C-alpha positions as CSV (number, residue, x, y, z in Angstrom):
1,M,17.4,-21.7,0.1
2,R,15.6,-24.4,-1.8
3,K,12.3,-23.0,-0.5
4,L,13.2,-19.5,-1.6
5,W,14.1,-20.6,-5.1
6,T,10.9,-22.5,-5.3
7,I,8.9,-19.4,-4.5
8,M,10.9,-17.5,-7.1
9,L,10.0,-20.0,-9.8
10,M,6.3,-20.0,-8.9
11,A,6.2,-16.2,-9.2
12,V,8.0,-16.3,-12.6
13,V,5.7,-18.9,-14.0
14,T,2.7,-16.8,-12.8
15,A,4.0,-13.6,-14.3
16,C,4.8,-15.3,-17.7
17,S,1.6,-17.2,-18.0
18,A,-0.6,-14.3,-17.0
19,G,1.4,-11.8,-19.0
20,G,1.3,-13.6,-22.2
21,G,5.1,-13.4,-22.6
22,E,8.4,-13.7,-20.9
23,V,9.3,-11.5,-18.0
24,L,13.0,-10.8,-18.1
25,P,15.0,-9.9,-15.0
26,T,16.6,-6.5,-14.9
27,A,19.2,-7.3,-12.2
28,A,20.7,-10.3,-10.7
29,V,18.5,-10.9,-7.6
30,S,18.9,-14.1,-5.7
31,A,18.8,-15.5,-2.2
32,E,22.4,-14.2,-1.7
33,A,21.0,-10.7,-2.2
34,A,18.5,-11.0,0.5
35,P,18.0,-8.0,2.9
36,G,19.8,-7.8,6.2
37,E,18.5,-9.5,9.3
38,P,15.2,-7.9,10.5
39,K,15.1,-6.3,13.9
40,D,12.1,-5.6,16.0
41,V,11.2,-1.9,16.3
42,A,7.9,-2.2,18.1
43,T,5.9,-5.2,19.3
44,N,2.4,-5.8,20.8
45,L,0.6,-3.6,18.4
46,S,-2.8,-4.2,16.9
47,V,-3.1,-4.2,13.1
48,P,-0.6,-1.4,12.2
49,W,-2.0,-0.2,8.9
50,G,0.0,2.8,7.8
51,I,3.5,4.2,8.6
52,A,4.7,7.7,7.8
53,F,7.8,9.4,9.1
54,L,8.0,12.9,10.7
55,P,10.8,15.3,9.8
56,G,12.6,14.5,13.1
57,G,12.8,10.7,12.3
58,D,9.9,9.4,14.4
59,A,7.1,7.6,12.7
60,L,3.4,7.9,12.9
61,V,1.6,4.6,12.9
62,T,-2.1,3.9,12.6
63,E,-3.9,1.0,14.2
64,R,-6.9,0.1,12.0
65,D,-9.2,-1.5,14.6
66,T,-8.3,0.6,17.7
67,A,-8.3,3.9,15.9
68,R,-5.1,4.8,17.7
69,L,-2.4,7.0,16.2
70,L,1.0,6.1,17.6
71,R,4.3,7.8,17.6
72,V,7.2,5.3,17.3
73,S,10.8,6.3,17.6
74,P,13.7,4.5,15.8
75,A,14.7,3.2,19.2
76,G,11.3,1.6,19.7
77,D,9.6,4.0,22.1
78,V,5.9,3.9,21.4
79,R,3.5,6.6,22.5
80,E,-0.2,7.0,21.8
81,L,-0.9,10.5,20.4
82,A,-4.6,10.1,20.0
83,T,-7.6,7.9,19.5
84,I,-9.0,9.5,16.4
85,E,-12.5,10.8,16.9
86,G,-15.1,9.7,14.4
87,V,-13.5,6.4,13.3
88,R,-15.9,3.5,12.9
89,P,-13.9,0.3,12.4
90,D,-15.9,-2.3,10.4
91,G,-14.5,-5.3,8.7
92,E,-11.6,-4.1,6.5
93,G,-12.4,-0.5,7.4
94,G,-11.1,1.7,10.2
95,L,-8.1,4.0,10.7
96,M,-5.9,3.3,7.7
97,G,-3.6,5.6,5.7
98,V,-1.3,8.3,7.1
99,A,0.8,10.9,5.3
100,V,2.9,13.8,6.6
101,R,3.8,17.1,5.2
102,G,5.7,19.4,7.5
103,D,3.5,19.8,10.6
104,Q,0.4,18.6,8.8
105,V,-0.9,15.0,9.2
106,F,-3.4,13.4,6.8
107,L,-5.4,10.4,7.8
108,Y,-7.7,8.2,5.8
109,Y,-10.4,6.5,7.9
110,T,-13.9,4.9,7.9
111,A,-16.5,7.1,9.4
112,E,-20.2,6.5,10.1
113,Q,-21.4,7.0,6.6
114,D,-18.3,7.1,4.4
115,N,-14.5,6.8,4.1
116,R,-12.8,10.2,4.3
117,I,-9.6,12.1,4.5
118,V,-8.9,14.4,7.3
119,R,-6.1,16.9,7.8
120,Y,-4.7,17.7,11.3
121,R,-1.9,19.9,12.7
122,L,0.7,18.2,14.9
123,T,2.4,20.4,17.5
124,G,4.7,18.3,19.6
125,D,2.6,15.3,20.6
126,T,-0.7,17.3,20.2
127,L,-2.9,16.6,17.2
128,A,-5.4,19.4,16.6
129,E,-7.4,21.4,14.1
130,P,-9.1,18.6,12.3
131,R,-10.4,19.4,8.8
132,V,-12.2,17.0,6.5
133,I,-10.8,17.6,3.1
134,V,-12.4,14.7,1.2
135,Q,-15.6,12.9,2.1
136,G,-18.1,10.7,0.4
137,I,-15.7,7.9,-0.5
138,P,-17.8,4.7,-0.5
139,K,-17.3,2.5,2.6
140,G,-18.0,-1.2,3.2
141,G,-17.0,-4.2,5.1
142,I,-14.4,-5.0,2.4
143,H,-12.3,-3.2,-0.2
144,N,-11.9,0.3,1.4
145,G,-8.5,1.1,-0.2
146,G,-7.0,3.5,2.3
147,R,-3.4,4.3,1.3
148,L,-2.2,7.9,1.4
149,A,1.1,9.2,0.1
150,F,2.6,12.4,-1.3
151,G,4.0,12.2,-4.7
152,P,7.1,13.8,-6.1
153,D,4.8,16.5,-7.6
154,G,3.8,17.6,-4.1
155,H,0.3,16.4,-4.4
156,L,-1.5,14.0,-2.1
157,Y,-2.6,10.6,-3.6
158,A,-5.2,8.3,-2.1
159,T,-6.4,4.8,-3.0
160,T,-10.0,3.8,-2.7
161,G,-11.8,0.4,-3.1
162,E,-15.0,-0.5,-4.7
163,V,-16.4,-1.9,-1.5
164,G,-17.6,-5.1,-3.2
165,D,-19.6,-3.3,-5.9
166,G,-17.4,-3.7,-9.0
167,E,-19.4,-1.3,-11.2
168,L,-18.3,1.6,-9.0
169,A,-14.7,1.1,-10.3
170,Q,-15.9,2.0,-13.8
171,R,-18.0,5.0,-12.9
172,R,-15.9,8.1,-13.1
173,D,-18.6,10.0,-11.0
174,S,-17.8,7.7,-8.1
175,L,-14.8,7.9,-5.8
176,G,-14.8,4.1,-5.3
177,G,-12.3,1.9,-7.1
178,K,-10.0,4.8,-7.9
179,I,-6.6,6.5,-7.3
180,L,-7.3,10.1,-6.3
181,R,-4.9,13.0,-6.7
182,M,-5.4,16.3,-4.8
183,T,-3.9,19.4,-3.3
184,P,-3.3,19.4,0.5
185,D,-6.7,21.2,0.8
186,G,-8.5,18.3,-0.9
187,A,-9.1,20.1,-4.2
188,P,-8.5,18.3,-7.5
189,A,-4.8,18.7,-8.4
190,P,-4.0,20.7,-11.4
191,G,-3.7,18.6,-14.5
192,N,-6.0,15.8,-13.3
193,P,-7.4,14.1,-16.4
194,F,-11.1,14.6,-15.8
195,G,-11.0,17.9,-13.8
196,T,-12.1,15.9,-10.7
197,L,-10.2,14.1,-7.9
198,V,-10.0,10.9,-10.1
199,Y,-6.5,10.2,-11.4
200,S,-7.1,6.6,-12.6
201,Y,-10.0,4.2,-12.4
202,G,-11.0,0.6,-12.9
203,H,-9.4,-0.6,-9.7
204,R,-10.7,-3.2,-7.3
205,N,-8.8,-2.4,-4.1
206,V,-5.4,-0.6,-4.2
207,Q,-3.5,-0.5,-1.0
208,G,0.1,0.3,-2.1
209,L,1.6,3.3,-3.9
210,A,5.2,4.0,-4.8
211,W,7.3,6.2,-7.2
212,D,10.6,5.4,-8.8
213,P,13.3,8.0,-9.3
214,S,11.9,8.9,-12.7
215,G,8.6,9.9,-11.1
216,R,6.6,6.9,-12.4
217,L,3.8,5.8,-10.1
218,Y,3.1,2.1,-9.3
219,A,0.2,0.6,-7.4
220,S,-0.4,-2.8,-5.8
221,E,-3.9,-4.2,-6.2
222,F,-5.8,-7.1,-4.8
223,G,-7.4,-9.5,-7.2
224,A,-10.5,-11.6,-6.6
225,S,-9.7,-15.3,-7.0
226,S,-7.1,-15.4,-9.8
227,Y,-4.5,-12.7,-10.0
228,D,-3.1,-9.9,-7.8
229,E,-1.4,-7.1,-9.7
230,V,1.2,-4.4,-9.7
231,N,0.3,-1.6,-12.2
232,L,2.2,1.2,-13.7
233,I,-0.3,4.1,-13.3
234,R,-1.0,6.6,-16.1
235,A,-3.3,9.6,-15.6
236,G,-6.8,8.9,-16.9
237,A,-6.1,5.2,-17.6
238,N,-8.7,2.5,-17.0
239,Y,-7.3,-0.7,-15.3
240,G,-10.2,-2.9,-16.1
241,W,-12.0,-4.1,-13.0
242,P,-14.5,-5.7,-12.9
243,E,-14.2,-6.6,-16.6
244,V,-10.6,-7.9,-16.3
245,E,-8.7,-9.5,-13.5
246,G,-5.0,-9.7,-14.3
247,R,-3.9,-9.3,-17.9
248,G,-6.8,-9.0,-20.4
249,D,-5.1,-7.7,-23.6
250,D,-8.1,-5.5,-24.1
251,P,-7.3,-2.1,-25.7
252,R,-9.8,-0.4,-23.4
253,F,-7.7,-1.3,-20.4
254,V,-4.1,-1.2,-19.2
255,N,-2.4,-4.5,-18.4
256,P,-0.6,-4.9,-15.2
257,I,3.2,-5.1,-15.3
258,L,3.2,-8.1,-12.9
259,T,0.7,-10.6,-11.6
260,W,0.8,-13.2,-8.8
261,T,-1.8,-15.8,-7.9
262,T,-3.8,-14.6,-5.0
263,D,-2.4,-17.1,-2.5
264,E,1.1,-15.9,-3.2
265,A,0.5,-12.2,-2.5
266,S,-2.6,-10.2,-1.6
267,P,-0.3,-7.2,-1.9
268,S,-0.8,-4.2,0.4
269,G,1.9,-1.7,1.4
270,M,4.6,-0.9,-1.2
271,V,7.7,1.3,-1.5
272,Y,10.5,1.8,-3.9
273,A,14.1,1.3,-2.7
274,D,17.4,0.4,-4.4
275,G,16.0,-0.4,-7.8
276,S,13.1,-2.5,-6.7
277,L,9.5,-2.3,-5.4
278,W,9.1,-3.9,-2.0
279,V,5.6,-5.2,-1.5
280,G,4.0,-6.6,1.7
281,A,1.9,-9.7,1.1
282,L,-1.0,-10.6,3.4
283,R,-2.2,-14.0,2.4
284,G,1.2,-14.7,0.9
285,E,3.0,-13.9,4.2
286,R,6.2,-12.6,2.6
287,L,7.9,-9.5,1.4
288,W,8.2,-9.4,-2.4
289,Q,11.0,-7.6,-4.1
290,V,10.2,-6.6,-7.7
291,P,13.2,-5.4,-9.6
292,L,12.3,-2.6,-12.1
293,G,13.8,-1.9,-15.5
294,Q,14.7,1.6,-16.7
295,D,11.5,1.7,-18.7
296,G,9.4,0.8,-15.6
297,S,9.0,-2.9,-16.5
298,A,9.0,-5.5,-13.8
299,G,11.7,-8.2,-13.5
300,R,11.4,-11.5,-11.8
301,P,10.1,-11.1,-8.2
302,V,11.9,-12.6,-5.3
303,A,10.3,-13.5,-2.0
304,H,11.8,-12.6,1.4
305,L,10.7,-13.4,4.9
306,A,8.5,-16.2,3.6
307,D,6.3,-17.5,6.4
308,R,8.5,-15.9,9.1
309,Y,6.3,-13.1,10.4
310,G,2.9,-14.0,9.0
311,R,0.7,-11.4,7.2
312,L,2.6,-8.3,6.1
313,R,0.8,-5.1,5.4
314,A,2.6,-1.8,6.1
315,V,5.9,-1.1,4.3
316,A,7.7,2.3,4.6
317,N,11.0,3.9,3.8
318,A,12.7,5.0,7.0
319,P,15.0,8.1,6.9
320,D,18.1,5.9,7.7
321,G,17.6,3.9,4.5
322,T,16.0,0.9,6.1
323,L,12.5,-0.5,5.5
324,W,9.9,-0.7,8.2
325,V,7.5,-3.6,7.7
326,G,4.4,-4.1,9.8
327,T,2.5,-7.3,10.4
328,S,-1.2,-7.7,10.3
329,N,-1.8,-11.0,12.2
330,K,-4.5,-9.6,14.5
331,D,-6.8,-8.5,11.6
332,G,-9.1,-11.5,12.0
333,R,-7.5,-13.5,9.2
334,G,-4.1,-14.2,10.7
335,S,-2.6,-16.3,13.4
336,P,-1.0,-14.0,16.0
337,R,2.4,-15.0,17.4
338,Q,4.0,-13.9,20.6
339,G,4.7,-10.2,20.3
340,D,2.3,-9.5,17.5
341,D,1.5,-7.3,15.9
342,R,5.0,-5.9,15.3
343,I,7.1,-3.6,13.1
344,V,10.5,-4.8,12.0
345,S,13.3,-2.9,10.4
346,L,15.5,-4.4,7.6
347,T,18.1,-3.1,5.1
348,P,17.1,-3.6,1.5
349,T,19.6,-4.8,-1.1
350,S,19.6,-4.4,-4.8
């Protein structure tokens, strides 16, 4: 318990010093409010990057480096549906985000020349009818973004990275360093701020998206050497990279609602559950719980699973109310443990 409270204190100090003011808690969150004991769902995977649930309760899981799309049941049955044609894993790129809408499956992956979003039709265990709906997203050995998620407005959102070229994040004519919003056919969604796919810009490398019950969108973002971020996303807003890392108090840019030092987080997958954001940390090797206020503000973050499972990347809401959390210890930066990589299930608590 002493270790957990130490981690809490470090995060609070970071949030306050980076944010220029006190970050107040919105709920009593403590070690006693920790999630239920995690249980293995699936083991011996290889860099599970994205998790999305099918209407029947099974999950689709992407493996970044093998380009395999897996079907995983709540009981832990794992079946390979396909090795996705055209994926070219490279560094941080490969088969990444997955989203589901009815019998349609959307995948974000690194191809020969670009990152792209492809739509498929799933019938039983057969993946067919591939259609590229977005192409030309910059690709690189680092910072490929990759998260896909449907918002409460029914539109598909995608996160992209600036592939190590920070200036792309500020160029509204580039798809790099952005959050994109589109129809299921890949067209700019109605109401997008610039009439293009771009919804927000000035991002370094967003890998987590989540919505609260009021429909507010949050994104988790990797910093460079100082501060990782959670941002409250507004249409058309500029989040400052590469001019600002963390809080800049520059009227041209939107400040994050929360920062960590980069060794505490490297935040990737993120979901909303029970009044909090739940954020998987890669370098930080923990699951962060970030309580949210009614106005969308962030309370004091609490760390769970610290140093227990290694690098955590994928986080998803399961139909039964649990969270599925995937490790990323075989991604070249972790230390694989027996049974890695794995997906565990736990019950969140407020």
